VEXZA-305085 format. One record per residue (C-alpha): chain; residue in one letter; residue number from 1; x, y, z. Coordinates in nm, 2 decimals. Layout:
# residues N
 kette rest  nr      x      y      z
     A    a NUM      X      Y      Z
...
***
This chain:
# residues 159
 kette rest  nr      x      y      z
     A    x   1   0.51   3.53  -1.34
     A    x   2   0.48   3.42  -1.72
     A    x   3   0.19   3.57  -1.92
     A    x   4   0.00   3.42  -2.22
     A    x   5  -0.15   3.67  -2.45
     A    x   6  -0.41   3.60  -2.69
     A    x   7  -0.63   3.84  -2.89
     A    x   8  -0.84   3.88  -3.21
     A    x   9  -0.99   4.22  -3.33
     A    x  10  -1.25   4.22  -3.05
     A    x  11  -1.12   4.02  -2.76
     A    x  12  -0.76   4.07  -2.57
     A    x  13  -0.66   3.81  -2.30
     A    x  14  -0.38   3.86  -2.05
     A    x  15  -0.35   3.55  -1.85
     A    x  16  -0.10   3.43  -1.57
     A    x  17   0.07   3.12  -1.61
     A    x  18  -0.20   2.94  -1.33
     A    x  19  -0.56   3.08  -1.32
     A    x  20  -0.74   3.06  -1.01
     A    x  21  -1.07   2.85  -1.07
     A    x  22  -1.26   3.18  -0.87
     A    x  23  -1.17   3.38  -1.19
     A    x  24  -1.34   3.16  -1.42
     A    x  25  -1.69   3.23  -1.51
     A    x  26  -1.82   2.89  -1.41
     A    x  27  -1.70   2.60  -1.14
     A    x  28  -1.49   2.42  -1.34
     A    x  29  -1.50   2.12  -1.10
     A    x  30  -1.86   2.09  -1.16
     A    x  31  -1.80   2.03  -1.57
     A    x  32  -1.54   1.81  -1.47
     A    x  33  -1.73   1.57  -1.25
     A    x  34  -2.02   1.60  -1.52
     A    x  35  -1.76   1.52  -1.80
     A    x  36  -1.60   1.25  -1.59
     A    x  37  -1.97   1.07  -1.62
     A    x  38  -1.95   1.14  -1.99
     A    x  39  -1.61   0.98  -2.04
     A    x  40  -1.71   0.60  -2.11
     A    x  41  -2.00   0.69  -2.33
     A    x  42  -1.80   0.96  -2.52
     A    x  43  -1.79   0.76  -2.84
     A    x  44  -2.17   0.81  -2.88
     A    x  45  -2.17   1.19  -2.82
     A    x  46  -2.16   1.32  -3.14
     A    x  47  -2.41   1.07  -3.29
     A    x  48  -2.65   1.20  -3.01
     A    x  49  -2.55   1.53  -3.07
     A    x  50  -2.60   1.55  -3.45
     A    x  51  -2.95   1.33  -3.44
     A    x  52  -3.13   1.61  -3.17
     A    x  53  -2.92   1.90  -3.42
     A    x  54  -3.06   1.79  -3.72
     A    x  55  -3.42   1.70  -3.56
     A    x  56  -3.46   2.04  -3.44
     A    x  57  -3.26   2.24  -3.72
     A    x  58  -3.28   2.03  -4.03
     A    x  59  -3.17   2.36  -4.24
     A    x  60  -2.83   2.31  -4.11
     A    x  61  -2.79   1.99  -4.28
     A    x  62  -2.64   2.18  -4.57
     A    x  63  -2.34   2.32  -4.38
     A    x  64  -2.26   1.97  -4.32
     A    x  65  -2.03   1.71  -4.54
     A    x  66  -1.86   1.94  -4.77
     A    x  67  -1.53   2.00  -4.53
     A    x  68  -1.50   1.67  -4.38
     A    x  69  -1.66   1.33  -4.39
     A    x  70  -1.91   1.19  -4.12
     A    x  71  -1.67   0.98  -3.93
     A    x  72  -1.41   1.25  -3.90
     A    x  73  -1.67   1.48  -3.80
     A    x  74  -1.82   1.25  -3.52
     A    x  75  -1.44   1.19  -3.44
     A    x  76  -1.36   1.55  -3.38
     A    x  77  -1.69   1.62  -3.19
     A    x  78  -1.61   1.32  -2.96
     A    x  79  -1.25   1.44  -2.89
     A    x  80  -1.38   1.79  -2.83
     A    x  81  -1.55   1.66  -2.56
     A    x  82  -1.27   1.51  -2.44
     A    x  83  -1.05   1.84  -2.46
     A    x  84  -1.32   2.00  -2.25
     A    x  85  -1.29   1.72  -2.02
     A    x  86  -0.90   1.77  -1.95
     A    x  87  -0.88   2.17  -1.98
     A    x  88  -1.19   2.29  -1.82
     A    x  89  -1.00   2.47  -1.57
     A    x  90  -0.71   2.59  -1.85
     A    x  91  -0.82   2.88  -2.05
     A    x  92  -0.45   2.91  -2.15
     A    x  93  -0.52   2.58  -2.40
     A    x  94  -0.86   2.65  -2.46
     A    x  95  -0.88   3.01  -2.56
     A    x  96  -0.68   2.98  -2.87
     A    x  97  -0.87   2.67  -2.96
     A    x  98  -1.20   2.83  -2.95
     A    x  99  -1.08   3.15  -3.16
     A    x 100  -0.96   2.87  -3.41
     A    x 101  -1.30   2.71  -3.39
     A    x 102  -1.47   3.05  -3.46
     A    x 103  -1.26   3.10  -3.76
     A    x 104  -1.33   2.74  -3.93
     A    x 105  -1.71   2.77  -3.86
     A    x 106  -1.71   3.14  -4.01
     A    x 107  -1.53   3.00  -4.34
     A    x 108  -1.82   2.70  -4.31
     A    x 109  -2.09   2.95  -4.35
     A    x 110  -2.24   2.91  -3.99
     A    x 111  -2.43   3.21  -3.90
     A    x 112  -2.39   3.37  -3.52
     A    x 113  -2.75   3.27  -3.45
     A    x 114  -2.65   2.89  -3.53
     A    x 115  -2.39   2.90  -3.26
     A    x 116  -2.67   2.93  -3.01
     A    x 117  -2.80   2.64  -3.17
     A    x 118  -2.51   2.44  -3.05
     A    x 119  -2.53   2.55  -2.68
     A    x 120  -2.87   2.41  -2.65
     A    x 121  -2.80   2.11  -2.83
     A    x 122  -2.48   2.03  -2.62
     A    x 123  -2.70   2.07  -2.31
     A    x 124  -2.97   1.86  -2.46
     A    x 125  -2.71   1.58  -2.54
     A    x 126  -2.54   1.58  -2.22
     A    x 127  -2.86   1.52  -2.05
     A    x 128  -2.96   1.22  -2.29
     A    x 129  -2.65   1.04  -2.24
     A    x 130  -2.63   1.10  -1.87
     A    x 131  -2.98   1.05  -1.79
     A    x 132  -3.06   0.97  -1.39
     A    x 133  -2.73   1.13  -1.34
     A    x 134  -2.75   1.45  -1.50
     A    x 135  -2.79   1.74  -1.22
     A    x 136  -2.96   2.08  -1.23
     A    x 137  -2.58   2.20  -1.10
     A    x 138  -2.47   2.08  -1.45
     A    x 139  -2.69   2.26  -1.67
     A    x 140  -2.62   2.58  -1.48
     A    x 141  -2.25   2.54  -1.51
     A    x 142  -2.28   2.44  -1.89
     A    x 143  -2.46   2.75  -1.98
     A    x 144  -2.21   2.95  -1.81
     A    x 145  -1.94   2.80  -1.93
     A    x 146  -2.10   2.77  -2.31
     A    x 147  -2.17   3.19  -2.29
     A    x 148  -1.83   3.25  -2.22
     A    x 149  -1.68   3.04  -2.49
     A    x 150  -1.94   3.15  -2.73
     A    x 151  -1.80   3.50  -2.69
     A    x 152  -1.44   3.37  -2.77
     A    x 153  -1.57   3.20  -3.07
     A    x 154  -1.75   3.49  -3.20
     A    x 155  -1.44   3.71  -3.15
     A    x 156  -1.21   3.44  -3.32
     A    x 157  -1.47   3.39  -3.61
     A    x 158  -1.54   3.78  -3.64
     A    x 159  -1.93   3.73  -3.65
***
């Protein structure tokens, strides 16, 4: 049985090659269902996300536009959602990604409390895009998944 080891100063993971879905703090199948509905509209995700984000948190605008163009930023966010769609049940892939995401965001000057804004904005964005196809079960599982992912981002960025 091969293992995968990932660690920061605050978190240490030893994961078997295959993770049984029951070991994850969210139901990956529910997230996959949601993301498969999002997939045809993924090119609109970032635009919707930032519209909501900046409407609710205009003070965060100063953090953006310094490290990449708007087009690159939008592509990055849209690709992130596809990455999640393809890896919701594969922490061997997304844990190192989230650790690096935390380091990058810390370098950009993001504060820990602002990471909470991102969770709420992601949920609102998914609701907006999916409209009548949004389910309460999606929100429940997204909140679980984002909370877990946030711990990895915080540890990776040493917030």
